[in-house]
C-alpha positions in Angstrom: 78.5 -4.2 9.5 82.0 -4.2 10.9 80.9 -2.7 14.2 78.1 -5.3 14.4 80.7 -8.1 13.9 83.0 -6.7 16.5 80.1 -6.4 19.0 79.2 -10.1 18.6 82.8 -11.1 19.3 82.9 -8.9 22.4 80.3 -11.2 24.0 83.1 -13.8 24.4 84.7 -11.5 27.1 83.9 -12.5 30.7 82.2 -9.1 31.2 81.6 -9.2 34.9 85.2 -10.1 35.9 86.5 -7.7 33.2 84.5 -4.7 34.5 85.2 -5.7 38.1 89.0 -5.6 37.3 88.7 -2.2 35.7 86.7 -0.9 38.7 89.4 -2.2 41.2 92.1 -0.5 39.1 90.3 2.9 39.3 89.7 2.4 43.0 93.4 1.8 43.6 94.7 4.7 41.6 92.4 7.1 43.4 93.7 6.2 46.9 97.0 8.1 46.8 95.4 11.5 45.8 92.9 10.9 48.6 95.7 10.3 51.1 97.5 13.5 50.1 94.3 15.5 50.3 93.5 14.2 53.8 97.0 14.2 55.3 98.5 17.3 53.6 99.4 18.9 56.9 101.0 15.7 58.2 103.1 15.3 55.1 104.2 19.0 55.5 105.2 18.4 59.1 107.4 15.5 58.1 109.3 17.5 55.6 109.2 20.9 57.3 107.1 22.6 54.6 104.0 24.8 55.0 100.6 23.9 53.6 101.0 26.2 50.6 104.2 24.6 49.5 103.0 21.1 50.3 99.8 21.6 48.3 102.0 22.0 45.2 102.0 18.2 45.1 98.5 18.4 43.7 99.8 20.8 41.0 102.6 18.3 40.1 99.9 15.6 39.9 97.7 17.6 37.6 100.6 18.7 35.3 101.9 15.1 35.0 98.3 13.9 34.3 97.8 16.4 31.4 101.3 15.7 29.9 100.9 11.9 30.0 97.4 12.1 28.7 98.7 13.8 25.6 101.6 11.4 25.3 99.5 8.2 25.4 97.0 9.7 23.0 99.7 9.0 20.4 101.1 5.9 22.1 97.7 4.2 22.2 97.7 4.1 18.3 100.4 1.4 18.4 100.0 -0.4 21.7 97.2 -2.4 23.3 95.1 -0.6 25.8 95.7 -3.3 28.3 99.5 -2.8 28.1 99.1 0.9 28.7 96.8 0.3 31.6 99.3 -2.1 33.2 102.1 0.5 32.7 99.9 3.0 34.5 99.4 0.7 37.4 103.1 0.0 37.6 103.8 3.8 37.5 101.3 4.3 40.3 102.8 1.5 42.4 106.4 2.8 42.0 105.1 6.3 42.8 103.4 5.1 46.0 106.5 3.1 47.1 108.8 6.0 46.3 106.6 8.4 48.4 106.7 5.9 51.3 110.5 5.9 51.1 111.0 9.6 50.3 113.4 11.4 52.6 112.9 15.0 51.5 110.1 17.1 49.9 111.6 17.5 46.4 111.9 13.8 46.0 108.3 13.4 47.3 107.1 16.0 44.9 108.7 14.3 41.9 107.6 10.8 42.8 104.0 11.9 43.5 103.9 13.4 40.0 104.2 9.8 38.8 100.9 9.1 40.5 99.2 11.6 38.2 100.8 10.0 35.1 99.6 6.5 36.3 96.1 7.8 37.1 95.4 9.2 33.7 96.8 6.2 31.9 94.7 3.8 33.9 91.5 5.8 33.7 91.6 6.6 30.0 92.6 3.1 29.0 89.9 1.6 31.2 87.3 3.5 29.2 89.0 2.6 25.9 88.9 -1.1 26.9 85.2 -0.9 27.7 84.6 0.5 24.2 86.9 -2.1 22.7 85.6 -5.3 24.3 82.0 -4.8 25.4 78.9 -4.7 23.3 77.2 -1.3 22.9 74.4 -2.0 25.2 76.7 -2.9 28.1 79.2 0.0 27.8 77.2 2.7 29.6 76.7 0.6 32.7 80.3 -0.5 32.7 81.5 3.1 32.4 79.2 4.0 35.3 80.9 1.3 37.4 84.4 2.4 36.5 83.6 6.0 37.4 81.8 5.0 40.6 84.8 3.0 41.8 87.0 6.1 41.7 84.5 7.7 44.1 83.9 4.7 46.3 87.5 5.2 47.7 86.3 8.4 49.4 83.9 6.7 51.8 85.8 3.3 52.0 89.4 4.5 51.9 89.1 7.7 53.8 88.2 6.1 57.2 90.9 3.4 56.6 93.5 6.0 55.8 92.5 8.1 58.8 92.7 5.2 61.3 95.9 3.8 59.9 97.5 7.3 60.0 96.6 7.7 63.6 98.7 4.6 64.5 101.7 5.1 62.2 101.7 8.5 60.5 100.9 9.2 56.9 103.4 6.6 55.6 101.6 3.7 57.3 98.4 3.7 55.2 100.6 3.9 52.1 102.2 0.6 53.0 99.2 -1.0 54.6 96.4 0.0 52.2 97.5 1.8 49.0 100.4 -0.3 47.8 98.5 -3.6 48.4 95.5 -2.2 46.6 97.6 -1.3 43.6 99.3 -4.7 43.5 96.0 -6.5 43.7 94.6 -4.4 40.8 97.8 -5.1 38.8 97.3 -8.8 39.3 93.7 -8.7 38.3 94.5 -6.6 35.2 97.1 -9.2 34.1 94.7 -12.1 34.7 91.4 -10.7 33.4 92.0 -8.1 30.7 92.4 -9.2 27.1 95.9 -8.5 25.7 94.7 -8.2 22.1 92.6 -5.6 20.4 89.5 -6.4 18.4 90.9 -4.3 15.6 94.5 -5.1 14.5 97.1 -2.6 15.8 100.0 -1.7 13.5 103.4 -2.9 14.7 104.9 0.5 13.9 103.2 3.8 13.7 105.4 6.7 12.5 104.8 10.3 13.2 102.8 10.8 10.0 100.3 8.1 11.0 100.1 9.7 14.5 99.6 13.1 13.0 96.8 11.7 10.7 95.1 10.3 13.8 95.3 13.6 15.6 93.9 15.4 12.5 91.0 13.0 12.4 90.2 13.7 16.1 90.6 17.5 15.9 88.7 17.8 12.6 85.7 16.1 14.1 83.3 18.8 15.4 81.5 16.5 17.8 84.7 15.2 19.3 85.9 18.8 19.9 82.5 19.5 21.5 83.0 16.6 23.9 86.4 18.0 24.9 85.0 21.4 25.5 81.9 20.1 27.3 84.1 18.0 29.6 86.4 20.9 30.2 83.5 23.1 31.5 81.7 20.4 33.4 85.0 19.6 35.2 85.5 23.3 36.0 82.0 23.4 37.4 82.5 20.3 39.5 85.0 22.2 41.6 82.1 24.0 43.3 81.4 20.6 45.0 84.7 18.9 45.1 86.7 21.8 46.6 84.3 24.3 48.1 81.2 22.6 49.4 82.6 21.5 52.7 84.5 24.8 53.2 81.2 26.8 52.6 79.5 24.7 55.4 82.3 25.3 57.8 82.4 29.1 57.2 78.6 29.8 56.8 77.1 27.2 59.2 80.1 26.7 61.5 80.3 23.0 60.8 83.0 21.1 62.7 85.7 19.2 60.9 83.9 16.0 61.7 80.6 17.2 60.3 82.3 18.5 57.2 83.9 15.1 56.6 80.5 13.4 57.0 79.1 15.7 54.4 81.9 14.9 52.0 81.3 11.2 52.5 77.6 11.5 51.8 78.3 13.7 48.7 80.7 11.0 47.5 78.0 8.3 48.0 75.5 10.4 46.0 78.1 10.9 43.2 78.7 7.1 43.2 75.0 6.3 42.9 74.6 8.9 40.2 77.4 7.3 38.2 75.9 3.9 38.5 72.4 5.2 37.7 73.6 6.9 34.5 73.7 3.6 32.7 70.0 3.2 33.0 69.3 6.7 31.9 71.6 6.3 28.9 69.7 3.2 27.9 66.4 4.9 28.1 67.0 8.4 26.9 70.4 8.3 25.1 73.9 9.4 25.7 73.6 12.9 24.5 70.3 13.6 26.2 71.5 12.3 29.5 74.7 14.3 29.3 72.9 17.6 28.5 70.3 17.3 31.2 72.7 16.1 33.9 75.3 18.8 33.1 72.6 21.5 33.3 71.2 20.3 36.6 74.6 19.7 38.1 75.7 23.3 37.3 72.3 24.7 38.4 72.2 22.9 41.7 75.9 23.2 42.4 75.8 27.0 41.8 72.7 27.5 43.9 73.7 26.1 47.3 75.9 29.2 48.0 72.8 31.4 48.0 71.0 29.4 50.6 70.8 30.9 54.1 69.4 27.7 55.6 71.4 24.6 56.3 68.3 22.4 55.6 68.3 23.7 52.0 72.1 23.8 51.5 72.7 20.1 52.2 70.1 18.7 49.8 71.4 20.9 47.0 74.9 19.7 47.6 73.9 16.1 47.6 71.6 16.5 44.5 74.4 18.3 42.6 76.8 15.5 43.5 74.3 13.0 42.1 74.1 14.8 38.8 77.8 15.4 38.6 78.3 11.6 38.9 75.7 11.1 36.2 77.3 13.6 33.8 80.8 12.2 34.4 79.6 8.7 33.3 77.3 9.8 30.5 79.8 12.3 29.0 82.5 9.6 29.1 80.1 7.2 27.3 79.4 9.9 24.6 83.1 10.7 24.1 84.0 7.0 23.8 81.7 6.5 20.8 82.9 9.5 18.7 85.7 7.7 16.8 85.7 4.0 17.4 89.0 3.4 15.6 90.8 5.9 17.9 89.2 5.3 21.3 92.5 5.4 23.1 93.5 8.7 21.5 90.0 10.1 22.1 89.8 9.2 25.8 93.4 10.3 26.5 92.8 13.8 25.0 89.4 13.9 26.9 91.2 13.1 30.1 93.6 16.0 29.5 90.6 18.3 28.9 89.0 17.1 32.2 92.3 17.7 34.2 92.8 21.1 32.6 89.1 22.0 33.4 89.6 21.0 37.0 92.7 23.1 37.3 91.1 26.0 35.6 88.0 25.8 37.8 90.2 25.7 40.9 92.3 28.7 39.8 89.3 30.8 38.8 87.4 29.7 41.9 90.2 30.9 44.2 90.3 34.3 42.5 86.5 34.8 42.5 86.3 33.7 46.1 88.7 36.5 47.1 86.9 39.1 45.0 83.2 38.2 45.1 82.8 35.7 48.0 80.9 32.5 47.7 77.9 34.0 45.8 80.2 35.0 43.0 81.9 31.6 43.1 78.6 29.8 42.7 77.4 32.1 39.9 80.5 31.6 37.8 81.2 27.9 38.4 77.5 27.1 38.2 77.3 28.9 34.8 80.2 26.7 33.6 77.9 23.7 34.1 75.3 25.5 31.9 77.9 26.2 29.3 78.9 22.5 29.3 75.3 21.5 28.7 74.9 24.1 25.9 78.1 22.9 24.1 76.9 19.2 24.3 73.4 20.2 23.1 74.5 22.3 20.1 77.7 20.7 18.8 77.9 17.1 19.9 76.2 14.1 18.3 75.7 10.5 19.4 77.1 8.2 16.7 75.4 5.2 18.3 71.9 6.4 17.6 71.7 4.7 14.2 73.2 1.5 15.7 70.6 1.4 18.5 67.8 2.1 16.0 69.0 -0.8 13.8 69.3 -3.1 16.8 65.8 -2.2 17.9 64.3 -2.9 14.5 66.0 -6.3 14.4 
């Protein structure tokens, strides 16, 4: 009854502007990691560091993301989700400005870590806000939009960053594109996001209350299954995110330009898959969509490395990207509903699991690639997608099933 009452009040939120603002925020926080990925060599040339050392910026980003995800899992018990999202946007803006002004690599490394902290705060609190302020039937579509906007930056921001960098080096797109995008998203968040929570937040939460919240999350078998499933599906996604373009360049001798086009098309497929997941969730359910899309993503992603023909490799990469977009959105929808009273905590820990999974997949992938070549890489990372599907199938549950049945009967 309480959940039904909350859902009715959520209709007072201007949902379109609300979801648009969350999407813009996730677009903006994804721009700086994209710039570092595209212009890693240019940044290294500025500071006199080789690619290996410069790439440790990504390590700093991931470590900061995991640490802050765990921090805000407790912080979200006493603060509004909008406040934490705004803090994340401020951190990302300060990080971008600091990177623009950085005079040496250690300073750049430290400031870029702030981007990882801001990223995980904005992303996890965006999902928590969706669960807090939108009715059940609207959440899956909204999450699809939020996830899609993080991918849209790849085929909108990548050309802008490349063109801007050709005129003024890597610093110019930071000042001309990334910082303005972050400031616009900050303004939208302050204007459009509700500052209060539908359930009262205690003014003070001591360590005992925080510990109780953590115990509630970690004693919930389905919640743990969501964390484990997301860890493995993030590990599996590395086969597309990190290695798909490199495989094409080595096996089919693709040029850099062709590889970049493949990445853009894969990002488009991921985006469309994220948006489409909302319709699949409505028709088949959160758990069912998550299980099927995780299995197909792992199967297709792990298969392309065995293809001797380019005409088969490309469709497999694009189809896998589609299903990875679907599973990212549907799995987030499933995680969000596990413990409604602790959505901020739940999504923060889930974000930590995703970042750990991505780091694990990258590390394992690099070792396997050296020892067993691409075929071994596809077999192991593809299997992780299957493990993710199995974990979701056997151990997770969709708490909204009873709610949806009740709504249908009424």
